[in-house]
C-alpha positions in Angstrom: -2.0 26.5 1.2 -4.9 24.2 1.7 -7.2 25.2 4.5 -7.1 22.1 6.8 -9.1 23.6 9.7 -12.2 21.4 9.0 -10.1 18.3 8.5 -8.3 18.9 11.7 -11.5 19.2 13.7 -13.0 16.0 12.1 -9.8 14.0 12.5 -9.4 14.9 16.2 -12.9 13.7 16.8 -11.8 10.1 16.1 -9.4 10.1 19.0 -12.0 10.1 21.8 -10.5 11.3 25.1 -7.4 12.3 23.2 -9.3 14.5 20.7 -8.2 17.9 22.1 -4.6 16.7 22.4 -4.7 15.5 18.8 -6.3 18.7 17.6 -3.6 20.8 19.4 -0.9 18.6 18.0 -2.1 19.0 14.4 -2.5 22.8 14.7 0.9 23.2 16.3 2.6 20.9 13.8 1.2 22.9 10.8 2.4 26.1 12.4 5.9 24.8 12.9 6.0 23.3 9.4 5.1 26.6 7.7 7.8 28.4 9.8 10.6 26.3 8.4 12.7 27.9 5.7 12.7 24.9 3.4 10.4 25.6 0.5 10.6 27.4 -2.8 10.9 26.7 -6.6 13.6 24.4 -8.0 16.7 26.6 -8.6 20.2 26.0 -9.9 23.5 27.9 -9.7 25.2 29.2 -12.8 27.3 26.1 -13.1 24.1 23.9 -13.1 24.4 22.6 -9.6 21.5 22.8 -7.2 21.1 26.2 -5.5 23.3 26.4 -2.4 20.4 27.8 -0.3 18.3 24.7 -1.2 21.2 22.3 -0.5 21.8 24.0 2.9 18.1 23.8 3.9 17.9 20.2 2.7 20.9 19.3 4.8 19.6 21.1 7.8 16.1 19.7 7.9 16.4 16.5 5.8 13.8 17.6 3.3 12.9 20.5 1.0 9.6 21.3 -0.8 9.9 22.2 -4.4 6.9 24.5 -4.9 5.1 24.2 -8.3 7.6 21.6 -9.6 4.8 20.0 -11.7 2.9 22.3 -13.9 -0.9 22.1 -14.5 -0.6 19.9 -17.6 1.8 17.5 -15.9 -0.4 17.3 -12.9 -3.5 16.7 -15.0 -1.6 14.0 -16.9 -0.9 12.2 -13.6 -4.5 12.6 -12.3 -6.1 11.2 -15.4 -3.7 8.2 -15.4 -4.3 7.6 -11.7 -8.1 7.7 -12.0 -7.8 5.1 -14.9 -5.5 3.0 -12.8 -7.8 3.0 -9.7 -10.6 1.9 -11.9 -8.6 -1.2 -12.7 -7.7 -2.1 -9.1 -9.0 -5.5 -7.9 -12.0 -5.5 -5.7 -10.0 -6.9 -2.8 -6.7 -8.5 -1.8 -7.8 -12.0 -3.0 -9.5 -10.8 -6.2 -8.2 -10.8 -9.7 -11.0 -8.7 -11.2 -12.0 -5.0 -10.9 -15.4 -3.6 -10.0 -16.6 -4.2 -13.5 -15.7 -7.9 -13.5 -12.8 -7.3 -15.8 -9.2 -8.6 -15.2 -7.6 -6.3 -12.7 -4.5 -4.4 -13.5 -2.2 -6.8 -11.6 -4.0 -10.0 -12.5 -1.0 -11.4 -14.2 1.7 -10.0 -11.8 3.9 -12.6 -10.2 5.2 -10.3 -7.5 3.6 -8.2 -4.8 2.0 -5.1 -6.3 -0.8 -3.9 -4.0 -0.5 -3.7 -0.3 -3.9 -3.7 1.4 -5.1 -2.7 4.9 -8.2 -2.7 6.9 -9.8 0.8 6.8 -7.9 3.3 9.0 -5.5 0.5 9.9 -1.7 0.3 10.2 -0.7 -2.8 8.3 3.1 -2.4 8.6 3.4 -1.2 12.2 4.8 -3.7 14.6 5.4 -6.3 12.0 8.5 -7.8 10.2 7.2 -6.5 6.8 9.6 -4.1 5.0 12.5 -5.5 6.9 10.9 -4.6 10.3 11.5 -0.9 9.9 8.0 0.1 11.3 8.7 -0.8 14.9 5.4 0.4 16.5 1.8 0.2 15.6 -0.1 3.5 15.3 -3.5 4.1 16.9 -6.2 2.6 14.7 -9.5 4.6 14.7 -12.8 2.8 14.1 -14.0 3.2 10.5 -17.6 3.7 9.6 -19.8 0.5 9.5 -20.2 0.8 5.7 -16.5 0.9 5.0 -15.0 -1.9 2.8 -13.2 -4.7 4.6 -9.9 -3.9 2.9 -8.5 -0.9 1.1 -5.4 -0.4 -1.1 -2.6 1.6 0.5 0.5 1.2 -1.6 1.0 0.3 -5.3 4.5 -1.1 -5.7 6.4 -1.1 -9.0 4.0 1.6 -10.2 5.9 2.5 -13.3 4.8 -0.7 -15.0 1.2 0.3 -14.7 1.4 4.1 -15.2 3.0 5.9 -18.1 2.3 9.3 -16.3 4.3 8.1 -13.3 7.1 7.0 -15.6 7.1 10.4 -17.2 7.3 12.0 -13.8 10.3 9.9 -12.8 12.0 11.2 -15.9 11.1 14.8 -15.3 14.1 16.8 -16.5 14.3 19.2 -13.6 14.0 16.4 -11.0 16.7 14.4 -12.9 18.9 17.5 -12.8 18.4 17.7 -9.0 19.2 14.0 -8.7 22.4 14.5 -10.7 23.4 17.4 -8.6 23.1 15.3 -5.4 24.4 12.0 -6.6 26.7 12.9 -9.5 26.3 11.7 -13.1 26.2 8.0 -12.1 23.0 7.4 -10.1 20.3 4.8 -10.0 16.5 5.1 -9.9 16.0 2.2 -7.6 12.4 2.1 -6.2 9.0 3.6 -6.9 5.7 3.4 -5.2 2.3 5.1 -5.2 0.5 5.8 -2.0 -3.3 6.0 -2.4 -5.3 7.0 0.6 -9.1 7.3 0.3 -10.8 9.8 2.6 -12.5 8.2 5.6 -10.7 4.8 5.1 -7.0 5.5 4.3 -4.5 3.6 6.3 -1.5 4.8 8.3 2.2 4.2 7.8 4.0 3.9 11.1 7.1 5.9 12.2 10.1 4.6 10.4 13.4 5.3 8.6 13.7 4.0 5.1 17.4 3.0 5.2 17.9 -0.8 5.4 21.6 -1.1 4.5 24.8 0.8 5.2 24.0 1.6 8.8 27.4 0.2 9.9 29.3 1.6 6.9 32.8 3.2 7.5 31.8 5.9 5.1 28.5 6.7 6.9 27.1 10.2 6.1 23.6 11.8 6.0 23.0 10.9 2.3 24.2 7.3 2.3 20.7 5.9 2.0 19.8 8.0 -1.0 16.7 10.2 -1.2 13.3 10.3 -2.8 10.9 12.7 -4.4 7.4 12.7 -3.1 5.2 14.2 -5.9 2.0 15.6 -4.4 -0.9 15.0 -6.7 -3.7 16.5 -4.5 -1.6 18.4 -1.9 -1.0 17.5 1.7 -1.9 18.9 5.1 -1.3 18.2 8.8 -4.1 15.6 8.6 -3.3 13.7 5.4 0.5 14.4 4.9 3.7 12.8 5.8 5.1 13.8 9.1 8.9 14.2 9.6 11.2 14.9 12.5 13.6 17.5 11.0 17.3 16.8 11.4 17.0 13.0 12.2 18.8 12.2 8.9 21.9 13.2 10.7 21.4 10.6 13.4 22.0 6.9 13.3 19.4 4.3 13.5 16.6 5.4 15.9 15.2 3.1 18.6 11.6 3.9 17.7 10.0 1.8 20.4 12.1 3.5 23.1 11.4 7.0 21.7 7.6 6.5 21.6 7.6 4.9 25.0 9.6 7.9 26.5 7.3 10.3 24.7 4.2 8.5 26.0 2.5 8.8 22.6 3.0 8.4 18.8 2.5 12.2 18.7 6.2 13.0 18.7 6.9 16.6 19.9 9.5 17.6 17.3 7.7 16.3 14.3 6.1 18.5 11.6 3.8 17.6 8.7 4.9 18.2 5.1 2.4 20.8 4.1 2.1 21.2 0.3 -0.1 22.3 -2.6 -0.9 20.1 -5.6 2.1 19.9 -7.9 4.7 20.4 -5.2 7.4 17.8 -5.0 9.1 17.0 -1.7 12.8 16.2 -1.8 13.6 14.1 1.3 16.6 12.1 2.6 15.5 8.5 2.8 16.6 7.9 6.4 14.7 10.8 7.8 12.3 9.7 10.6 8.8 9.9 9.2 5.2 8.6 9.4 1.7 9.0 7.9 -1.4 9.1 10.0 -4.7 7.7 8.9 -6.9 9.7 6.5 -10.2 9.9 8.3 -11.8 12.8 6.4 -12.2 14.8 3.3 -9.1 14.6 1.1 -7.9 11.9 -1.3 -4.1 11.5 -1.2 -2.0 10.2 -4.0 1.7 10.4 -3.3 4.1 9.3 -5.9 7.4 8.1 -4.4 10.5 8.2 -6.6 13.8 7.0 -5.1 17.4 7.7 -6.2 20.8 6.5 -4.9 24.4 6.8 -5.8 25.6 3.9 -8.1 28.6 2.9 -5.9 26.3 2.5 -2.8 24.0 0.2 -4.8 26.9 -1.8 -6.0 28.1 -2.3 -2.4 24.9 -4.2 -1.4 25.0 -7.9 -0.8 23.0 -9.9 -3.3 20.3 -11.0 -0.9 19.7 -7.4 0.2 19.7 -6.2 -3.3 16.9 -8.7 -4.1 14.8 -7.5 -1.2 15.3 -3.8 -2.2 14.3 -4.4 -5.8 11.5 -6.9 -5.4 9.0 -4.0 -5.3 10.1 -3.0 -8.8 9.8 -6.4 -10.4 7.9 -6.2 -13.7 5.2 -8.7 -14.8 
């Protein structure tokens, strides 16, 4: 695993009077994460279904880490494509050109493609964006004086810009997992690329990704689908997604109340998803999760690939369907 000790020290220093508490939280979270029995290679039973031990751990915790799911060549393919893609990003949220003065990759896009933030900010927290699912705003550390005024956080509809991301979405082993969970009729329904630069990367506040079906008569733990989080550079307690294991079995969580009762955004039962480059995290969409700011050291590129059962998608009302898919609109 990646040694995060220096990152933990540097991250905690941004929290002022809370620095020791943050350091202890990160260290304890990493220890708890590595103690969970929810990681290993992709494996299938003789009948082609996903390994029962994987299914059981996935159901217990709400996520499973497929170690080494992407080989070195596949990982390099993504890295090369992402570096090229980043070079084509606009210079700011109001710009249509890249750093070389050339047309930016999304210059002709008619829909929202790049979500921006102030450095080390939390642009979604406490807003009505993304259907208001990010109910609280995370602590926002002060960035260095020479930091840019705005930084990209999420590339929406990433498949239209990256062939490597498209190839990853069609990875045969991942599709076989998707089929095992959803049956032969399933829908790839959303994709996004999280890019968090060291020292300036923004946060994603605590949330559950499910928007629809909360009141369904057929409510179960998989009703909101799942996603694969492909780890390009690996993740640690400092730069990784944090999850509260088992919350996929609960209903809709009152996040404001929970954080208020806890007295902090550092939720006691949460654990970071600790991964090496090439690992792919398999997570139930309505699990309770968050991303803290990236204040030091590591670049994060996290490829999100969502899948859902066809019949659940067909149950959606037209207006909800439009909201869900606007992030995947092509040029």
